[in-house]
Structure formats: C-alpha cells, structure tokens
C-alpha positions in Angstrom: -2.9 82.1 180.6 -3.6 81.3 184.2 -0.2 79.7 184.6 1.5 82.9 183.4 -0.4 85.0 185.9 0.6 82.7 188.7 4.2 82.8 187.7 4.1 86.6 187.5 2.6 86.8 190.9 5.2 84.5 192.4 8.0 86.6 190.9 6.5 89.8 192.2 6.1 88.3 195.7 9.7 87.0 195.7 10.9 90.5 194.6 8.9 92.2 197.3 10.4 89.8 199.9 13.9 90.5 198.7 13.4 94.3 198.9 11.9 93.9 202.4 14.9 91.9 203.5 17.6 94.4 202.2 15.8 97.6 203.4 17.2 97.5 207.0 20.7 97.0 205.7 20.3 100.0 203.3 19.2 102.1 206.2 22.3 101.2 208.3 24.8 101.7 205.4 25.9 105.3 204.9 25.6 106.9 201.5 28.6 108.3 199.8 28.9 111.3 197.5 29.7 110.6 193.9 31.7 112.8 191.6 28.6 114.4 190.3 27.5 115.2 193.9 24.4 113.0 193.8 23.8 110.3 196.4 25.4 107.0 195.6 24.7 103.4 196.4 26.2 101.2 199.0 29.5 99.8 198.0 30.9 102.9 196.4 34.8 103.4 196.4 36.1 104.5 199.8 38.3 107.3 198.3 35.2 109.3 197.5 33.7 109.2 201.1 33.4 112.4 203.1 35.1 112.8 206.5 33.5 110.9 209.3 32.3 112.9 212.3 35.1 113.5 214.9 37.9 112.6 212.4 40.9 115.0 211.8 40.4 117.0 208.5 42.9 116.2 205.8 45.8 118.6 205.2 45.8 120.9 202.3 48.4 120.5 199.6 51.6 122.4 200.1 52.6 124.2 203.4 53.8 127.4 205.1 57.2 128.5 203.9 59.4 130.1 206.6 62.4 132.3 205.7 64.8 133.3 208.5 66.9 136.4 208.3 69.5 136.3 211.0 71.4 139.4 212.3 75.1 139.7 211.6 77.3 138.2 209.0 78.5 135.3 211.2 75.0 134.4 212.3 72.9 135.6 215.3 74.2 135.6 218.8 72.3 134.8 221.9 69.6 137.4 222.4 69.9 138.9 218.9 66.6 139.5 217.1 65.9 137.2 214.1 63.2 138.0 211.5 61.1 135.1 210.4 58.8 135.6 207.4 55.9 133.1 207.0 54.3 132.8 203.6 51.3 130.7 202.5 50.3 130.5 198.8 46.8 129.3 197.9 45.6 128.6 194.4 42.5 127.3 192.7 39.4 126.8 194.8 41.5 127.2 198.0 42.1 130.9 197.1 38.6 131.7 198.4 39.6 130.4 201.9 40.8 132.6 204.8 44.0 131.7 206.8 44.2 131.9 210.6 47.8 132.1 211.9 48.7 130.9 215.4 48.6 133.0 218.5 52.3 133.9 219.2 51.8 135.3 222.7 53.3 132.2 224.2 56.3 132.1 221.9 57.4 129.6 219.3 58.8 126.6 221.0 61.7 127.8 223.2 62.1 131.0 221.2 60.4 134.2 222.3 58.3 136.1 219.8 59.2 139.8 220.4 56.9 141.2 217.7 54.3 139.8 215.4 53.0 141.8 212.4 49.5 141.6 211.1 48.7 139.0 208.4 49.0 140.6 204.9 46.9 139.2 202.1 47.9 139.9 198.5 46.7 138.6 195.1 49.0 136.6 192.8 48.4 135.2 189.3 47.9 131.8 190.8 45.7 132.8 193.7 46.4 134.6 197.0 49.4 134.9 199.2 49.3 135.3 203.0 52.4 136.8 204.7 53.3 137.4 208.4 56.6 138.6 209.8 57.8 137.6 213.3 60.7 138.9 215.4 62.2 136.0 217.3 64.9 135.8 220.0 66.4 132.9 221.9 68.7 133.0 224.9 70.5 129.6 224.7 73.5 129.0 222.5 73.3 126.2 220.0 70.2 125.0 218.1 66.8 126.1 219.3 64.0 124.1 217.5 61.0 125.8 216.0 58.3 123.0 216.2 55.7 122.8 213.4 52.7 125.0 213.9 49.3 124.9 212.1 47.7 127.5 210.0 43.9 126.8 209.7 42.0 127.5 206.6 38.3 128.4 206.6 35.6 126.8 204.4 34.2 123.3 204.0 35.7 121.0 204.6 38.1 122.8 207.0 41.8 122.3 206.3 45.1 123.2 207.8 48.7 123.6 206.8 51.9 123.4 208.9 55.3 124.9 209.0 58.4 122.8 208.1 59.4 120.2 210.7 63.2 120.6 210.6 63.3 124.3 211.5 65.6 125.7 214.1 67.5 128.8 215.2 71.3 128.3 215.5 72.8 130.8 217.9 76.4 131.3 218.9 77.5 132.4 222.3 78.5 135.9 223.1 81.5 134.7 225.1 84.6 134.1 223.0 86.0 130.5 223.1 89.3 131.7 224.7 87.7 134.0 227.3 89.1 131.9 230.2 92.7 132.6 229.0 92.4 136.3 228.9 94.2 138.2 231.7 93.7 141.8 232.8 96.2 144.3 231.5 98.8 145.6 233.9 98.1 149.0 235.4 99.3 152.0 233.4 102.0 154.2 234.9 100.9 157.4 236.5 100.5 160.3 234.1 100.6 164.0 234.7 97.2 165.6 233.9 97.2 168.9 232.2 95.2 171.8 233.7 92.0 172.1 231.7 91.1 175.3 230.0 87.9 175.6 232.0 90.0 176.0 235.2 91.7 179.1 233.8 88.4 180.6 232.7 86.9 180.0 236.2 90.0 181.5 237.8 89.9 184.6 235.6 86.1 185.1 236.2 86.6 184.8 240.0 89.5 187.4 239.9 87.3 189.8 237.9 84.4 189.5 240.3 86.7 190.1 243.3 88.1 193.2 241.6 84.7 194.5 240.8 83.6 193.9 244.4 86.7 195.8 245.7 85.9 198.8 243.5 82.3 198.8 244.7 83.4 198.8 248.3 85.9 201.6 247.7 83.3 203.7 246.0 80.8 203.2 248.8 83.4 204.2 251.3 84.2 207.3 249.2 80.6 208.3 249.2 80.0 207.6 252.9 77.7 209.9 254.8 79.7 213.0 255.6 77.3 214.0 258.4 77.5 210.7 260.3 79.4 210.6 263.6 78.2 207.4 265.4 80.6 207.9 268.2 78.7 211.1 269.3 75.3 211.4 270.9 72.4 212.1 268.6 72.1 215.8 269.6 75.9 216.3 269.4 75.9 214.7 266.0 73.1 217.0 264.8 75.0 220.1 266.1 78.1 219.0 264.3 76.1 218.5 261.0 74.4 221.9 261.3 77.8 223.5 261.7 78.9 221.9 258.5 75.8 223.1 256.6 76.7 226.7 257.0 79.4 226.6 254.3 77.2 224.6 251.8 75.3 226.1 248.9 71.6 226.7 249.6 70.2 223.8 247.5 72.8 221.3 248.8 72.4 222.7 252.3 68.6 221.9 252.3 69.2 218.4 251.1 71.8 217.8 253.9 69.5 219.5 256.4 66.7 217.0 255.7 69.3 214.2 256.0 70.7 215.5 259.3 67.2 215.9 260.9 66.1 212.5 259.7 69.2 210.9 261.1 68.8 212.6 264.4 65.2 211.6 264.8 66.0 208.0 263.7 68.8 207.6 266.3 66.8 209.4 269.0 63.5 207.5 268.5 65.1 204.2 267.3 63.5 203.7 263.8 64.7 203.8 260.2 64.1 207.5 259.6 66.4 207.7 256.5 64.3 205.1 254.7 60.9 206.7 255.8 58.8 209.2 253.9 57.8 212.5 255.3 54.2 211.1 256.0 55.7 208.1 257.8 57.9 210.5 259.9 54.8 212.5 260.8 52.9 209.3 262.0 56.0 208.3 264.0 56.2 211.6 265.8 52.5 211.6 266.6 52.7 208.1 268.0 55.4 209.2 270.5 52.9 211.7 271.9 54.8 214.8 270.9 52.9 218.1 271.0 50.9 218.7 267.8 52.7 222.0 267.2 56.1 220.2 267.3 54.9 217.5 264.9 53.6 220.1 262.5 56.8 222.2 262.7 59.0 219.1 262.0 56.8 217.9 259.2 56.7 221.4 257.6 60.5 221.6 257.7 60.9 218.2 256.1 58.4 219.1 253.3 60.3 222.4 252.5 63.5 220.3 252.2 61.6 217.8 249.9 60.5 220.7 247.7 64.1 221.8 247.2 65.4 218.2 246.8 62.7 216.8 244.4 60.9 219.9 242.9 64.2 221.9 242.6 62.6 224.9 244.3 65.0 227.9 244.3 66.2 229.0 247.8 68.4 231.7 249.2 71.2 231.5 251.8 69.2 233.5 254.3 66.3 230.9 254.2 68.9 228.1 254.8 70.2 229.9 257.9 66.6 230.3 259.2 65.8 226.6 258.7 69.1 225.6 260.4 68.1 227.6 263.4 64.6 226.1 263.3 66.0 222.6 263.2 68.2 223.4 266.2 65.2 224.6 268.1 63.2 221.5 267.2 66.0 219.2 268.5 66.1 221.2 271.7 62.3 220.7 272.2 62.6 217.0 271.4 65.4 216.6 274.0 63.3 218.4 276.6 60.3 216.2 275.8 62.3 213.0 276.1 64.3 214.1 279.2 63.3 212.5 282.4 61.6 214.8 284.9 63.8 216.2 287.8 62.5 215.3 291.2 62.7 218.2 293.8 64.2 217.2 297.2 61.9 218.6 300.1 63.7 220.3 303.1 62.9 218.5 306.4 61.5 220.3 309.4 64.5 219.5 311.7 67.0 220.9 309.3 65.0 224.0 308.8 64.7 224.5 312.6 68.4 224.2 313.1 69.0 226.7 310.3 66.6 229.2 311.8 68.0 228.7 315.3 71.6 229.3 314.1 70.5 232.5 312.4 68.8 233.7 315.5 71.8 232.8 317.8 74.4 234.6 315.7 75.2 238.0 317.4 75.6 241.1 315.5 78.4 243.6 316.0 76.3 246.0 318.0 75.2 243.2 320.3 78.7 242.0 320.7 79.8 245.6 321.8 77.0 245.8 324.2 77.7 242.5 325.8 81.4 243.4 326.1 
C-alpha cells in the first residue's frame, strides 16, 4: 500500500515537472482558430491560421469586370471619349461588404478620366452588384495600357479585388496614312458673282428715302414765310409785312400781324421771338429797359392776336386796321428807344463874333446913298 502511494507521488511529480517545462513554449506559440471558432492547440494546420499582423490581406475570389465601349465603327481615334463600365459582383457572405472604388482624379495609367459616375449598388439573385461608369480619353495613337487597380472591400478580414491585367485602349491616328502624298488643289478660275438681292432692296430703299426728302424740302419751300425779307432791315421788313396784311381776311390778318411783330422784335433785339411765348416776350422787353407803357402795349397786342389765333375770337376788318396802325406806332417807339442819341455841336465864340461883326459891317441901302 505504501509502495503504491509512493509510485503515485512520483508519477504526479513527474507530470508536474513536464507541465512546468512545456508552459513557456505554449506561451510563445500562437494559437490558431479552428473550424468551430474555438482556440486550438499548438501544431494545428497552417491553412486555418489567421493573417499575421502587417501581412497583405488575401484577395477575394473573382475580380472587377471592365467593358469598353469605343466610339465609332472603326474604333476610337486619338482624343475620342471611350466609356468604360466597371462591374463587381459579390455573393454569399461577401454581399454584406461595401466596395470602395479608386480615386480617378489622377487618371487611369496614361489615359485621362474625363468623367466618373457615382458607384451604383443593385441587388441580384446571387448577391449584390456594384457598377461605375468612366469616360476615358487618350492622346497617343496605338495601345494605351490600363494597369490593374484595386477595389477595396470592407469587413473583417479586409479584402480587395483588381481589374484585369491585360487591359488597354487601342487608338488610331487622326492623320490618314497617305497624308504626306496629298497635294493642294489648283486654284479655281475666276467666276462672275451675281448681284445679291439685298443690294437691290438697299438701292430701292435709298431711292425712296431720297425722293421723300426731296418732297419734304419742296413742301417746306412752298410753305415758306411769306412775310420774311431778310435782305431788308427789321423796320423795313415790318412795313412791308404790314402792307401785305391790308388785303388779308381779319382772322388771317391777326395771325400774320402777331407773326410780323414777333419777327421784327426778334431781329431787332436778337432773340428767338418766333419760338417764344407771349409771357417770355414780355420778360424780354422788360429786361431791355423799355418803358412799362410800351411793354404793356406790345404784350396786349400779342395777347389779342393769340385770342384770335387760338380761341378763334371773331374780329372785324376795322379792328385789324386799328391793330396794324398800333403795331406801326410800337415799332416807331422801339426804333426811337434804341436809336443812339444825337450830340449837338456847340458854336464857338470866335465864329459867333465874326458872324456878328459881319452883320454889323454890312451897309444898308440908305447908308450907301448917304455915303455916296
């Protein structure tokens, strides 16, 4: 009995020593994950080990499909836009991941990315489908390679997929192969140009405008001022106009009387009397320091003529004759007011003395008889 206890104690001590010797090795050996997800023991198969820190994540099965749609039936030329459609299909557990496509702002290889659409995500019976459309352009004839680019997938562990490696744009030159052999066409012989229709329309319009202007000038000459006589002095022109008014009808005579008086005052005082109102005429006469009575008489005569001209006041021939005489008297007063004063020449004393002496020395007939 005692021997059995001793052998058991020895076995337990040996087992304890063995466990103590292998404990450090177990602490330094990483554990691996089993299929069931529980911690395994050292020496598990390497295929089931997780990714070591700092190592590149494994690629997901499959890849990004790229479909190029060139412009033109014979293929794209240099600078033509080419549409590239990138599609990524995920199924199973990977369908829960999100795809991050590259930043195309720096182009795709030597090709420029003119436009990049937003990534579209759609559901399929197998999982999800990511789609992005690019508009590419290259400016070198021949083959322009599109290097593989990565599309990163979210989730744990992180994964990525790439585009096909042998992808390129094949562009043809815009210059024909036989461009160097082309020669310029010879100059065409001179041709006679027909006169355009617009020229005839312009010529007809110009002739019509010139004809209308000629008619307007003729009518203005026909309706010229019958009282105007610029070659005469202002007072002589007024006397001539007043003489013509004697044979006019009373109403027409009053209108012409106002016109003749305004024309006389305008020429005499150098202002636009024909374009001035009666109130403006009154202020002009007062500014030239005419006597107030003269200013009132001229203003009253113009207002009477305005009544006949605008208010159609009836008048008689006798009133017209009276106003013509009044207008002549006003003109005479204006001429007197504006005439320069006449300076009188004084007789000197010597001349007066000689004259007196001559008168005194002249003998009469009686004196001559007496002296004889």
